[in-house]
C-alpha positions in Angstrom: 4.8 -32.2 -1.8 4.2 -35.1 -3.8 8.3 -35.3 -4.0 10.4 -34.9 -1.1 13.4 -34.2 -3.7 13.3 -33.6 -7.6 12.7 -37.4 -9.0 13.1 -38.5 -12.6 10.2 -36.8 -14.8 9.3 -34.0 -12.5 7.5 -31.5 -14.7 8.6 -28.1 -14.6 5.6 -26.9 -12.8 6.6 -28.4 -9.9 9.7 -26.9 -9.7 8.3 -23.9 -10.1 6.1 -24.9 -7.2 9.1 -26.2 -5.0 11.0 -23.1 -6.1 8.0 -20.9 -4.2 8.0 -23.0 -1.2 11.9 -22.9 -0.8 11.5 -19.4 -0.5 9.1 -19.2 2.2 5.7 -18.4 -0.2 2.5 -18.8 2.0 -0.2 -17.8 -0.1 -0.8 -17.3 -4.0 -3.5 -15.5 -5.0 -5.6 -16.6 -8.8 -7.8 -16.4 -11.6 -7.6 -20.0 -13.0 -6.3 -19.9 -16.6 -5.8 -22.7 -19.0 -2.4 -21.5 -19.9 -1.0 -22.4 -16.8 -3.1 -25.4 -15.5 0.1 -27.9 -14.6 1.1 -25.0 -12.2 -2.5 -25.7 -10.6 -2.1 -29.4 -10.7 1.5 -28.6 -8.9 0.1 -26.2 -6.4 -2.4 -29.4 -4.7 0.4 -31.5 -3.6 1.5 -28.5 -1.6 -1.8 -27.9 0.1 -0.3 -27.6 3.4 2.4 -24.9 2.9 0.7 -22.4 0.3 -2.7 -21.0 0.6 -4.4 -20.3 -2.8 -6.5 -17.9 -3.2 -9.2 -17.7 -5.8 -10.3 -13.9 -6.9 -12.8 -12.8 -9.4 -10.9 -10.6 -11.3 -7.4 -10.6 -11.9 -7.6 -6.8 -10.9 -8.0 -8.1 -7.8 -5.9 -11.1 -7.9 -2.9 -8.8 -8.2 -3.9 -6.1 -5.8 -4.2 -8.5 -3.3 -0.5 -9.8 -4.0 0.5 -6.3 -3.5 -1.3 -5.7 -0.2 0.1 -9.0 1.0 3.6 -7.4 0.3 2.8 -4.1 1.8 1.9 -5.8 4.8 4.9 -8.6 5.2 8.0 -6.6 3.0 7.8 -10.3 1.5 7.1 -10.8 -2.2 3.2 -11.3 -3.1 2.7 -14.0 -5.5 -0.3 -14.3 -7.8 -0.9 -16.0 -11.1 -3.1 -15.1 -13.7 -3.7 -16.0 -17.1 -2.3 -14.9 -20.6 -3.9 -11.8 -22.8 -6.6 -10.1 -21.0 -6.3 -11.7 -17.4 -2.5 -10.0 -17.6 -4.1 -7.2 -19.1 -6.8 -6.9 -15.8 -3.8 -7.8 -13.6 -1.4 -3.9 -14.5 -3.3 -2.0 -12.5 -1.7 -4.1 -9.0 1.3 -4.4 -10.8 1.4 -0.3 -11.5 0.8 -0.1 -7.7 3.3 -2.0 -6.4 6.2 -0.3 -9.0 4.7 3.2 -7.3 4.3 2.1 -4.0 7.2 0.2 -3.4 5.9 -3.2 -2.7 7.3 -6.5 -3.2 5.8 -8.3 -5.4 6.2 -11.2 -8.3 3.6 -12.1 -10.4 3.4 -15.2 -13.4 1.6 -14.7 -16.3 0.3 -18.0 -18.5 1.9 -17.8 -21.5 1.3 -18.9 -25.4 3.1 -22.3 -26.4 6.8 -21.5 -27.5 5.9 -22.8 -31.1 3.2 -20.6 -31.5 5.6 -17.0 -30.5 5.2 -14.5 -32.6 2.2 -15.2 -34.7 -0.5 -13.2 -32.4 -1.8 -16.9 -31.2 -5.0 -16.9 -29.0 -4.4 -14.0 -26.0 -0.7 -13.6 -27.3 1.1 -10.7 -25.7 4.7 -9.7 -25.9 5.0 -9.6 -21.7 8.8 -7.7 -21.7 7.4 -4.6 -23.8 4.1 -4.5 -22.4 5.4 -4.6 -18.6 8.6 -3.1 -18.9 7.9 0.5 -17.8 5.4 -1.1 -14.9 7.8 -3.6 -13.0 11.3 -3.9 -12.1 11.8 -6.8 -14.5 10.2 -8.7 -16.6 11.2 -12.2 -18.0 10.1 -15.3 -19.8 11.1 -18.8 -18.8 11.8 -20.4 -22.2 14.1 -23.3 -20.5 12.7 -25.2 -18.0 16.0 -26.0 -16.3 16.4 -22.6 -15.5 13.4 -22.1 -13.3 16.0 -22.1 -10.3 17.8 -19.3 -11.5 14.8 -16.9 -12.4 13.1 -18.1 -8.9 15.9 -17.1 -7.5 16.3 -13.8 -9.0 12.6 -12.4 -9.0 12.7 -12.8 -5.5 16.1 -11.4 -5.3 15.2 -8.3 -7.4 11.6 -7.6 -5.5 12.9 -7.3 -2.1 16.5 -5.7 -2.9 17.5 -1.7 -3.3 13.8 0.0 -3.2 11.2 -2.8 -3.6 8.7 -3.8 -6.1 7.3 -6.0 -8.7 8.7 -8.9 -11.4 6.8 -10.3 -13.9 7.2 -13.8 -15.1 5.7 -15.4 -18.1 5.6 -19.4 -18.2 5.5 -21.1 -21.6 2.6 -23.2 -21.1 4.6 -26.3 -23.0 7.6 -25.5 -21.1 5.6 -26.2 -17.7 4.8 -29.5 -18.5 8.5 -30.8 -19.2 9.9 -33.6 -18.0 13.6 -32.8 -16.0 16.2 -34.9 -15.2 16.9 -37.0 -12.2 19.8 -34.4 -10.9 18.1 -31.3 -11.5 19.0 -28.2 -8.9 17.5 -28.8 -5.0 16.3 -24.8 -4.8 17.5 -23.0 -2.2 15.5 -19.1 -0.5 17.3 -16.3 -2.5 19.5 -14.5 0.1 18.5 -10.3 -0.8 21.6 -8.0 0.9 21.0 -5.6 3.8 23.6 -2.2 3.6 24.4 -0.3 6.5 25.0 3.3 6.4 28.2 5.0 5.8 30.3 6.0 9.0 31.9 9.0 7.7 28.3 10.3 6.6 27.0 9.4 9.8 29.4 11.8 12.0 28.2 14.5 9.4 24.6 14.1 10.2 25.5 14.2 13.6 26.8 17.6 13.3 24.4 19.0 11.6 21.7 17.7 14.2 23.6 19.6 16.7 23.8 22.9 14.6 20.4 22.6 13.6 17.5 24.9 15.3 14.5 24.1 12.9 15.1 20.5 11.8 12.4 18.0 10.9 12.0 14.4 9.9 9.9 13.0 7.6 9.3 8.8 7.0 7.8 7.2 4.3 9.0 4.0 2.1 9.0 0.0 2.6 11.9 -2.3 4.2 10.8 -1.3 7.8 10.4 -3.6 10.5 8.6 -3.3 13.9 11.8 -2.6 15.6 13.2 0.2 13.2 9.8 1.8 13.9 11.1 1.5 17.6 14.0 2.9 17.1 13.1 5.7 15.1 11.1 7.1 17.7 13.5 6.5 20.1 15.9 8.8 18.0 13.1 11.4 17.3 12.3 11.5 21.6 15.9 11.7 22.0 16.7 14.6 19.3 13.5 16.6 19.8 12.5 16.2 16.1 9.1 17.0 15.2 8.3 13.9 12.8 6.0 13.8 9.7 4.9 10.7 7.5 5.1 11.2 4.1 1.8 9.6 1.5 -0.3 6.9 3.2 2.6 6.0 5.5 1.1 6.9 8.4 1.7 4.1 10.4 5.4 4.6 10.5 5.2 6.8 13.5 2.6 6.6 16.4 0.1 9.7 15.7 -0.5 9.9 19.4 3.2 10.5 20.5 4.2 14.0 21.3 6.8 14.6 18.3 4.1 13.3 15.7 3.5 16.8 13.6 1.0 15.3 11.4 0.8 13.4 7.4 3.0 15.3 4.7 0.9 14.4 1.6 -2.7 15.4 -0.3 -4.2 17.9 1.8 -1.5 18.6 4.3 -1.9 21.1 7.3 -0.7 24.4 6.0 0.6 25.0 9.2 3.2 21.8 8.7 3.5 22.9 5.1 5.1 26.3 6.1 7.0 24.4 9.3 8.4 22.2 6.6 9.7 24.9 3.7 11.1 27.0 7.0 12.7 24.0 8.3 16.9 24.2 8.8 17.3 20.8 8.2 15.0 18.0 6.2 15.8 14.4 7.3 13.8 12.3 5.0 14.2 8.6 5.8 12.5 6.3 3.1 10.2 8.6 1.1 11.0 9.1 -2.5 9.4 12.9 -1.7 7.0 12.0 -4.7 4.5 14.0 -6.2 1.9 13.5 -3.2 3.8 14.1 -0.4 5.6 17.0 -1.8 2.1 18.7 -2.6 2.7 18.8 -6.6 6.7 19.4 -6.2 6.1 22.5 -4.3 7.1 22.0 -0.8 11.2 21.8 -1.8 12.8 24.0 -4.9 13.9 21.7 -7.3 16.3 20.6 -8.0 18.5 22.4 -5.3 16.4 23.0 -1.6 17.1 26.1 0.3 17.0 23.8 3.5 20.0 21.0 4.1 18.0 18.3 2.6 19.0 14.4 4.0 18.0 11.6 1.7 18.1 8.3 3.2 16.9 5.5 0.7 16.9 2.0 -0.2 17.5 2.5 -4.3 20.6 4.6 -5.2 19.1 6.1 -8.0 16.4 8.3 -5.1 18.6 9.9 -3.8 19.3 12.7 -6.4 16.5 11.7 -8.1 14.9 15.2 -8.2 16.6 16.7 -5.3 20.2 17.2 -4.8 20.6 16.0 -1.3 23.1 18.0 1.0 24.0 14.2 2.5 22.5 10.8 1.3 22.5 7.6 2.1 21.9 4.4 0.6 21.2 1.9 3.1 19.0 -1.0 4.4 15.5 1.0 6.4 16.4 -1.3 9.6 20.2 -0.3 9.6 19.8 3.5 9.4 16.9 3.3 12.0 19.5 1.4 14.7 22.2 3.8 13.3 20.3 7.0 14.2 19.6 5.7 17.7 23.2 5.3 18.1 24.0 9.0 17.7 24.5 11.3 19.9 22.4 13.9 21.0 23.6 17.4 21.8 22.0 20.9 21.8 18.6 19.4 21.6 16.8 21.3 24.0 16.5 24.0 22.6 14.1 22.2 20.5 11.7 21.8 23.0 9.3 24.4 22.1 9.8 23.5 18.4 8.5 20.1 19.1 5.3 21.4 21.2 4.4 23.5 18.8 4.7 21.7 15.6 2.4 19.4 18.1 -0.3 22.2 18.7 -0.5 22.5 15.4 -1.4 19.1 14.4 -4.0 18.8 17.7 -5.7 21.6 16.2 -5.9 20.2 12.4 -6.5 16.9 13.5 -9.9 17.8 15.9 -12.7 15.9 13.7 -15.2 17.9 16.3 -14.1 21.1 15.0 -15.6 23.9 13.2 -15.7 22.3 9.7 -18.8 22.9 7.8 -18.0 19.3 5.5 -18.5 17.3 8.3 -21.7 18.7 9.7 -23.4 18.8 6.3 -26.8 16.1 6.3 -28.0 13.4 9.0 -24.2 11.8 8.9 -22.0 14.0 10.2 -18.7 12.3 9.5 -16.4 14.2 12.4 -18.4 12.5 14.7 -18.0 9.0 13.1 -14.0 10.2 13.2 -14.3 11.0 16.5 -16.1 7.6 17.4 -13.6 5.7 15.7 -10.7 7.0 17.3 -11.9 5.3 20.7 -13.4 2.3 19.2 -10.9 0.6 16.5 -9.2 -1.9 18.0 -5.5 -1.1 18.4 -4.3 -3.8 16.5 -6.8 -3.2 13.7 -5.5 -3.1 10.0 -7.0 -0.3 8.0 -7.3 -0.3 4.0 -8.8 2.4 1.5 -9.0 3.1 -1.9 -8.9 6.3 -4.0 -11.7 9.2 -3.7 -12.8 12.2 -1.2 -14.3 9.6 1.6 -10.7 9.0 2.3 -9.7 12.5 3.3 -11.8 12.3 6.8 -9.7 8.7 7.2 -5.9 10.3 6.5 -6.8 13.9 8.4 -8.3 12.8 11.1 -7.9 9.2 12.3 -4.9 8.1 14.5 -2.6 5.4 13.4 -0.4 4.1 16.2 0.3 0.4 15.4 2.9 -0.3 12.8 1.5 -1.8 9.7 -2.0 -0.8 9.9 -2.3 1.2 7.4 -2.4 0.0 3.5 -3.2 2.0 0.3 -2.6 3.2 -2.8 0.3 5.7 -3.1 -0.6 5.6 -6.6 -4.2 6.5 -5.8 -5.4 3.2 -7.7 -9.1 3.0 -7.4 -11.0 -0.5 -6.5 -7.7 -1.1 -3.9 -9.8 -1.1 -0.8 -11.8 -4.5 -1.3 -8.8 -6.5 -2.3 -6.4 -5.0 0.0 -8.7 -5.8 3.1 -9.5 -9.8 2.2 -5.6 -9.7 1.3 -4.9 -8.4 4.9 -7.2 -10.9 6.8 -5.7 -13.6 4.8 -2.3 -12.7 6.2 -3.4 -11.6 9.5 -6.2 -13.4 10.9 -5.7 -12.7 14.2 -6.2 -8.9 13.5 -9.4 -6.3 12.9 -9.4 -5.8 8.9 -11.8 -2.7 8.6 -11.9 -1.6 4.4 -12.6 1.8 4.5 -14.0 2.7 0.4 -16.5 4.5 -1.8 -19.3 3.6 -4.1 -16.9 4.7 -6.6 -14.0 3.0 -5.8 -15.8 -0.1 -4.2 -17.9 -0.8 -7.6 -14.2 -1.2 -9.4 -13.7 -4.2 -7.7 -17.2 -5.2 -5.5 -17.1 -9.1 -7.4 -14.0 -9.9 -5.0 -17.2 -10.3 -2.1 -17.1 -13.4 -3.7 -14.0 -13.9 -2.4 -14.9 -13.2 0.8 -18.0 -15.1 0.6 -16.0 -18.3 -0.9 -12.6 -18.4 1.2 -14.8 -17.0 4.6 -13.1 -14.0 5.3 -14.2 -11.5 7.3 -14.0 -8.4 7.1 -15.6 -5.2 7.9 -16.4 -2.6 5.2 -17.4 1.1 5.6 -18.5 2.2 2.4 -19.3 5.9 2.2 -21.8 6.5 -0.5 -22.6 9.9 -2.0 -23.8 9.1 -5.6 -20.8 10.4 -7.0 -17.3 10.1 -7.9 -16.0 12.9 -5.3 -12.5 13.6 -6.5 -13.6 14.1 -9.7 -16.6 16.1 -9.0 -14.7 18.7 -6.7 -11.9 19.5 -9.1 -15.0 20.0 -12.1 -16.6 21.9 -9.9 -13.8 24.1 -9.0 -12.8 24.1 -12.6 -15.5 24.3 -14.3 -18.6 25.3 -12.0 -22.0 24.3 -12.9 -21.3 22.2 -15.8 -21.4 18.7 -14.6 -20.7 15.9 -16.5 -19.9 11.8 -15.9 -19.6 12.6 -12.3 -23.1 11.5 -11.2 -23.6 7.9 -10.0 -26.1 5.5 -10.3 -25.1 2.7 -7.5 -27.1 -0.3 -6.6 -28.2 -1.4 -2.6 -25.0 -2.1 -1.7 -26.0 -4.0 1.9 -28.4 -5.9 -0.4 -25.4 -6.7 -2.7 -24.1 -8.2 0.4 -26.5 -9.9 1.5 -26.4 -11.7 -1.9 -23.5 -13.0 -1.7 -24.5 -14.1 1.6 -23.0 -11.6 3.8 -24.1 -9.3 6.3 -25.4 -5.7 5.2 -26.4 -2.6 7.0 -27.4 0.7 6.1 -26.7 3.9 8.2 -28.4 7.2 7.1 -28.4 8.8 10.7 -24.9 9.0 12.7 -26.1 7.5 15.5 -26.8 4.3 13.8 -23.3 4.1 13.4 -21.8 3.1 16.5 -24.3 -0.2 17.0 -23.5 -1.3 13.6 -20.0 -0.9 13.6 -19.4 -2.6 17.0 -21.6 -5.5 15.4 -19.8 -6.1 12.0 -16.6 -6.4 14.4 -18.3 -9.4 16.6 -19.3 -10.5 13.4 -18.2 -14.3 11.9 -18.6 -13.0 8.3 -17.8 -10.0 6.1 -20.4 -7.3 6.6 -20.8 -4.3 4.4 -21.9 -1.2 6.3 -23.3 1.5 3.4 -23.2 5.1 4.9 -25.6 7.4 3.1 -23.7 10.8 2.5 -24.6 14.0 2.1 -23.1 15.1 -1.5 -22.6 18.4 0.4 -20.1 17.2 2.3 -17.2 17.0 -0.3 -13.9 17.9 1.8 -14.1 18.5 5.7 -13.8 22.6 5.4 -15.6 23.0 2.4 -19.2 21.8 0.9 -19.9 21.0 -2.6 -21.3 24.7 -2.8 -18.3 26.5 -1.5 -16.0 24.6 -3.6 -18.7 26.0 -6.4 -18.9 29.3 -5.5 -15.1 29.6 -4.9 
C-alpha cells in the first residue's frame, strides 16, 4: 500500500480502499468509469491484496460479485459507474437479494454540487435500489467512509444476508482527509445461538413424530455445519431434501437424501412432504419455487407441525405460522441439533428407505424418459456419464432455462458449495458465476451449464475469461429457442408460436474468436472425449451441444406438451 497508516492529505478514495483491505476483501469486480477514477487509482496501491477483475458489462460484474458472496459467505464487492452502469448492474443486485447472497456494490455518482439537477447520468440510487437491497446509502461526507463501510459489511452478512449499495460522489472521493483520520477495523457481525427451551420442545416433537422430514436451504452455512446437519439426519433417521438450488447442502448419494424440493419436484416427494407430521425447515424461506407456487403447505396455517429455522427474524412467520421457530445462525443451529437425543428413531428406518427408493427411481437419467432420448444427443446418457466423470470438487454453475431441468433432476451433488445457481431465475447467470468461481477457487474445476438463450445474455464475458486467463468448461445446450417460455407457450397457446425462436451464432466459432477453445457436439458419443479434453485444457473451452427442439423436458417432448 502507498501508506502504512493514514497520513496527511490522504484522499477519501484511499480511505475507502483501506477499509476494504481491513475487512478482508481479496477480489473486486468492475467495469471502469470516470465517476470513480480515484478509487481505481487507490486500488493500484493494493494490487497484492485485492485482485481487480475487469468485466465487459455491469450485469456480468454484479453477477460475479453475487457468485463470490454465494461461494464464500463473505460480501462480494463490485464497482460500477453511474446511470447506465448502475442500471445494467441492477440484475445482479436483485439476484443477491432474492438469493440472500452477501454483496456490496459501489456506484460512482455525480459531484455533490450537481445533485438534483438531472446532471449527466444522475440517478437517485436510494429510490432506485430501495426495494432491491438490504440497505442503500450515499456517502456525502468523506470523514464518514469508515462508518459507512463498517455498516455495509455488517448489514451484508447479518441476519438474512443480502446486497448493500453505496453511492460515491466523485468530488467526495478526492477530498483530503486529516492526519488523525480513523484507522479502519474489520466489521464484527454477530452470531446467534438457538433458544434452549425451544430446542427441548423440538426434541420432544422429534421423539413423537412418525413421518418427519427435513428441508435444508438458505445461506450462512459452513462446511462444519453441513457435516453436523448430516450427522443429525443420520441419528434421527430423517429423510432430508434440499430447497430449490441448494442441493449441495446434503450429499445426494447419502441414504437419507430424498431429493430436491423445487421446480419440477418428484410428485412422490411432494406427497411425502404434504403427508409429514413434522417438517423441520432449516435455512430455507420456503419461497415460491421451493413450495411449488405456495401449493406445498397450507397458508398461513400448515396442517403439519412446521419448525422454521432462519437467520432473519422477519422470515420465520413471513408466510407460514410456525409451530416452533428459531432465529439463529445456521452453524450454531446445526451444532445444537446434532447434540439432541435420538429417541424412537428405529421406527423411521422404513420411512428413510422408502424416501430414498423414490429418489433413486426419479433420479435415474437412463429411465424411460421420452425427452431424454430425442434426437442424436441423448441427455440422459450425458448426465449418466457426468455423474461418473465430474470431479468431486467441481463447482457447477447454471442460469435459467429448461436445460437446467436435467441438471437439477439427474446430477448428484456431493460437495458443499458446488452449486451456484440463481433462485431468482436470472438469465445470463451461468457464465459470469463460473468465472467468479474459478477466480475465487482457482484449484477447483468449474463447469458452466448454460443454454443458447441464457448464454447470449452475458456472452461478452468470454472476453473476461480470455483477458484474465480464467479456464472454465462451458457446456452450452443449443436448441434454438427460449425453451422455458416455449414450453409454457405450447401449454397455454398451442400452435401459436411467437417470439421464442432464436437465430444463433456458431458458438464454438465465437469462443475461438476470443482465443478460447470451441467444440461442437452433435452426437452423444462425441461428448465424453470433448468434456475430458476441456477439463484438461489450460484455457476456457466452450462445448456447444446441439439439442433437438423436441427434447424440451426429460419426461415429455415438445409435441407431447403441445398435444396435451
